[in-house]
C-alpha positions in Angstrom: 63.4 -6.9 19.8 59.8 -6.1 20.8 59.6 -3.5 18.0 60.8 -6.1 15.4 58.1 -8.6 16.6 55.4 -5.9 16.4 56.5 -4.9 12.9 56.4 -8.5 11.8 53.0 -9.0 13.2 51.8 -5.8 11.5 53.3 -7.0 8.2 51.5 -10.3 8.5 48.2 -8.6 9.2 48.7 -6.5 6.1 49.5 -9.6 4.1 46.2 -11.2 5.2 44.3 -8.1 4.4 45.5 -7.6 0.9 45.8 -11.2 -0.3 42.5 -12.3 1.2 44.4 -15.2 2.9 42.5 -16.7 5.8 42.5 -19.7 8.0 42.1 -23.0 6.2 38.4 -23.9 5.7 37.0 -20.4 5.8 34.4 -19.7 3.1 33.2 -16.4 1.5 30.4 -14.6 3.3 26.9 -15.7 2.3 24.7 -13.3 0.3 22.5 -12.7 3.3 25.5 -11.6 5.4 26.7 -9.4 2.7 23.3 -7.8 2.4 23.2 -7.4 6.1 26.5 -5.6 6.3 25.7 -3.4 3.4 22.1 -2.5 4.4 22.6 -1.6 8.0 19.4 -0.8 10.0 16.8 0.4 7.6 13.6 2.1 8.9 10.8 4.5 8.0 12.4 7.5 6.3 15.5 5.6 5.0 16.3 6.2 1.3 18.7 4.9 -1.3 19.7 1.8 -3.2 19.6 -0.5 -0.1 16.0 0.4 0.4 15.3 -0.3 -3.3 16.9 -3.8 -2.9 14.9 -4.4 0.2 11.7 -3.5 -1.6 12.6 -5.6 -4.6 13.1 -8.6 -2.3 9.9 -8.0 -0.4 8.1 -7.7 -3.8 9.7 -11.0 -4.9 8.4 -12.7 -1.8 4.9 -11.3 -2.3 4.8 -8.8 0.6 5.0 -5.6 -1.3 2.6 -4.6 -4.1 3.8 -1.0 -4.8 6.7 -0.3 -7.1 10.1 -0.1 -5.5 11.2 3.6 -5.2 14.0 3.6 -2.7 12.0 5.3 -0.1 11.1 3.5 3.1 7.5 4.6 3.5 4.3 3.2 5.1 3.9 0.5 2.4 7.4 -0.8 3.1 6.8 -0.7 6.8 3.7 -2.8 6.4 5.5 -5.2 4.1 8.4 -5.6 6.5 6.0 -6.2 9.4 4.1 -8.9 7.4 7.4 -10.5 6.5 8.6 -10.5 10.1 5.4 -12.1 11.4 5.5 -14.9 8.8 9.2 -15.5 9.6 9.0 -15.6 13.4 10.5 -12.2 14.0 9.4 -9.3 16.2 7.2 -7.2 13.9 8.5 -3.7 14.5 8.6 -2.7 10.8 12.3 -2.0 10.8 14.8 -3.9 8.6 17.6 -4.5 11.1 20.4 -7.0 10.7 18.4 -10.0 11.7 15.4 -9.1 9.5 17.7 -8.6 6.5 19.5 -11.8 7.2 16.2 -13.7 7.1 14.9 -11.7 4.1 17.8 -12.5 1.8 18.1 -16.1 2.9 17.1 -18.8 0.4 14.6 -20.3 2.8 12.8 -17.0 3.6 9.1 -17.7 4.0 7.1 -16.0 1.2 3.7 -14.4 1.7 0.7 -16.8 1.1 -1.4 -16.0 -1.9 -4.4 -13.8 -1.3 -7.7 -15.7 -1.6 -10.6 -13.6 -2.9 -13.8 -14.5 -1.0 -17.4 -13.7 -2.0 -18.6 -12.3 1.3 -22.2 -12.4 0.2 -22.3 -15.9 -1.1 -23.8 -17.8 1.9 -27.4 -18.2 2.8 -26.6 -16.4 6.1 -24.6 -13.2 6.6 -20.9 -13.9 7.2 -20.0 -13.5 10.9 -16.7 -11.9 11.9 -16.0 -11.2 15.5 -13.5 -12.1 18.3 -14.5 -15.8 18.0 -14.9 -15.9 14.3 -11.8 -14.4 12.7 -10.5 -14.2 9.2 -6.9 -15.0 8.1 -4.3 -12.3 7.5 -4.5 -12.6 3.7 -8.3 -12.8 3.5 -9.7 -10.3 0.9 -13.3 -9.8 -0.3 -14.1 -10.1 -4.0 -15.6 -7.3 -6.1 -14.3 -4.4 -4.1 -14.9 -0.9 -5.7 -13.7 2.5 -4.7 -16.5 4.4 -3.0 -15.5 7.6 -4.9 -16.5 5.8 -8.1 -19.9 5.0 -6.8 -20.9 7.9 -4.6 -21.4 11.4 -5.9 -19.3 13.8 -3.9 -22.4 16.1 -3.5 -24.3 13.2 -2.0 -21.6 12.0 0.5 -18.1 12.9 1.4 -15.6 10.0 1.3 -13.0 11.0 3.9 -10.2 8.8 2.4 -10.1 8.5 -1.4 -8.9 4.9 -1.3 -11.9 3.7 0.8 -13.5 0.5 -0.7 -16.6 -1.5 -0.3 -18.0 -4.6 -2.0 -19.9 -3.4 -5.0 -23.4 -4.5 -3.8 -22.9 -2.8 -0.5 -21.6 0.3 -2.1 -24.7 0.5 -4.4 -27.0 -0.1 -1.5 -25.3 2.7 0.4 -25.8 5.0 -2.6 -29.6 4.2 -2.7 -29.9 4.8 1.0 -28.2 8.2 0.9 -30.3 9.2 -2.1 -33.4 8.4 0.0 -32.1 10.4 2.9 -31.5 13.3 0.6 -35.1 13.1 -0.6 -36.2 13.3 3.1 -34.1 16.4 3.5 -31.3 14.8 5.4 -28.0 15.7 3.8 -24.3 16.1 4.8 -23.0 12.6 5.2 -19.4 11.3 5.4 -18.0 7.8 5.1 -14.9 7.6 7.3 -14.1 3.9 6.9 -15.0 0.9 4.7 -12.9 -2.1 3.8 -9.8 -2.5 6.0 -6.9 -4.9 5.6 -5.4 -7.0 8.4 -2.4 -4.8 8.5 -4.4 -1.6 8.7 -6.5 -3.0 11.6 -3.3 -3.9 13.4 -2.0 -0.4 13.0 -5.3 1.1 14.4 -5.1 -1.2 17.4 -1.5 -0.3 18.1 -2.3 3.4 17.8 -5.2 3.2 20.2 -3.0 1.2 22.6 -0.3 3.9 22.5 -2.9 6.6 23.2 -4.0 4.8 26.4 -0.4 4.4 27.5 0.2 8.1 27.1 -3.0 9.0 28.9 -2.5 6.5 31.7 1.2 6.5 32.7 0.7 3.8 35.3 -0.9 1.3 32.9 0.9 -1.7 31.6 0.8 -2.3 27.8 -1.5 -5.3 28.5 -4.0 -3.1 30.3 -3.8 -0.5 27.6 -4.3 -3.1 24.9 -7.3 -4.6 26.7 -8.9 -1.1 26.9 -8.2 -0.5 23.2 -9.9 -3.8 22.3 -13.2 -2.5 23.7 -13.5 -0.1 20.7 -11.0 -1.4 18.2 -11.1 -5.0 17.1 -7.9 -7.0 16.9 -6.7 -7.9 13.4 -8.9 -10.6 11.9 -11.8 -9.8 14.1 -13.0 -6.6 12.4 -16.1 -6.6 10.2 -14.3 -4.0 8.1 -12.3 -7.0 6.6 -15.5 -8.1 4.9 -15.9 -4.9 2.8 -19.5 -4.8 4.0 -19.1 -2.5 7.0 -19.3 1.3 6.9 -18.4 4.0 9.4 -20.7 6.9 8.6 -21.0 10.3 10.3 -21.3 14.0 9.7 -18.3 15.8 8.1 -16.5 18.4 10.2 -17.6 17.0 13.6 -16.8 14.0 15.7 -20.4 14.1 17.1 -22.9 11.7 15.6 -25.2 10.5 18.3 -28.3 12.6 18.5 -27.9 14.2 15.1 -30.6 14.1 12.5 -28.4 12.0 10.3 -28.0 9.4 13.1 -31.7 9.3 13.8 -32.6 8.9 10.2 -30.0 6.2 9.7 -31.2 4.1 12.7 -34.8 4.4 11.5 -34.3 3.6 7.8 -31.0 1.7 7.2 -32.6 -1.7 7.4 -34.8 -0.8 4.4 -31.6 -0.8 2.3 -30.0 -3.9 3.8 -28.0 -2.4 6.6 -28.1 -3.0 10.3 -26.7 -1.0 13.2 -24.1 -3.6 14.2 -23.1 -2.6 17.7 -25.8 -1.4 20.1 -25.6 -0.7 23.9 -28.1 -3.5 24.8 -26.0 -6.1 23.0 -22.5 -5.3 24.2 -22.1 -8.5 26.2 -23.0 -10.5 23.1 -21.1 -8.7 20.4 -18.1 -7.9 22.7 -17.9 -4.3 21.5 -19.1 -1.0 22.9 -22.0 0.7 21.1 -21.1 2.4 17.9 -24.0 4.5 16.4 -22.0 5.2 13.3 -21.1 1.6 12.3 -23.5 -0.1 9.9 -23.2 -3.5 8.3 -24.7 -4.7 5.0 -26.5 -8.0 5.3 -29.2 -7.6 2.6 -32.7 -6.4 2.9 -34.3 -9.7 3.9 -31.9 -10.4 6.8 -31.9 -6.7 7.9 -35.7 -6.7 8.1 -35.7 -9.8 10.3 -32.9 -8.6 12.6 -34.8 -5.4 13.1 -38.2 -6.9 13.8 -36.9 -9.5 16.2 -34.6 -7.1 18.0 -31.5 -9.3 17.6 -27.9 -8.6 17.0 -26.1 -10.5 14.2 -24.7 -13.2 16.6 -28.1 -14.0 17.9 -29.7 -13.9 14.5 -27.3 -16.4 13.0 -27.6 -18.7 16.0 -31.4 -18.7 15.8 -31.4 -19.2 12.1 -29.0 -22.2 12.3 -31.0 -23.7 15.1 -34.3 -23.4 13.2 -35.9 -20.8 15.4 -36.5 -18.6 12.4 -37.6 -20.0 9.1 -36.1 -18.5 5.9 -39.5 -17.4 4.6 -40.9 -16.0 7.9 -40.0 -13.1 10.2 -41.4 -14.7 13.4 -39.9 -17.2 15.8 -41.4 -20.6 15.1 -42.0 -23.4 17.7 -39.8 -26.4 16.8 -39.4 -29.5 18.9 -35.7 -30.1 19.5 -33.9 -33.4 20.2 -34.2 -32.8 23.9 -37.9 -32.0 23.6 -37.3 -28.4 24.5 -39.2 -26.0 22.3 -37.5 -23.1 20.6 -39.8 -20.6 22.3 -38.9 -22.0 25.8 -35.2 -21.9 25.0 -35.4 -18.4 23.5 -36.9 -17.1 26.7 
């Protein structure tokens, strides 16, 4: 009798399987669920049609610019992370079941449109730091490839896709030409414009390096240590397309080299400032970087140098009226509280 009952139950199960019969009220699986079941867990290195479909959807939502090729590479990882952040998911760069479910859903949040910004438009240099951050989809206007501006004999560009705002790139070329005339050669640009996602990747890499070096550190401690030399996404000057990391090819040493000495002595003549110095660390929030220069234009660079200010101080003083636009000296101005600028500056 038990065998008969088991056989009947088995037959009923087969009937449900082949006829598609189900309990009353059950509806077909949603597209998102179907995609989830088919796609599985996609990650860097995955290949195939499911990756292509994933890329096509990311492109449709505005997260992926490159052409879908069925290979889960760095561009796809970045696109997935951006999608995850915008849709309230953990940004690990992997397209697991939950990520795919949200991705293929009709109400998936698309990427906001990139707003091109003229980073040289204002009367004062644009300030970006830990207190003045740019949005994730901020992008400077008039970016150019440095390899199209700089002669390879004049300066090595470490990464071929390095970009700068055109005016800054042309000023850099003039500066390096002058250095060449002074007998100072062998330069390398190791960084220029950087996207929000690229900056995020740098910070994560630095954090991981501290965790490997200090086994007893928490991730929070490692991240805080990393933030002393790597800005968090949105707080890096490299987002402006006006900052350059410049050094000597073939070596990590820059401080004390003839290139570093020439740069610090002459960069202001071409509109650049040494952005992070040891004496201003408490104000800028970053450790000294001898290799990091920022384009602000010749007029501003000259005043910043002569007054011995960092960019944060310079902008504050300019906005407060301590420095007149046509002067390079601090002027005495009576404020609302009858305190003079000279007294306050001291």
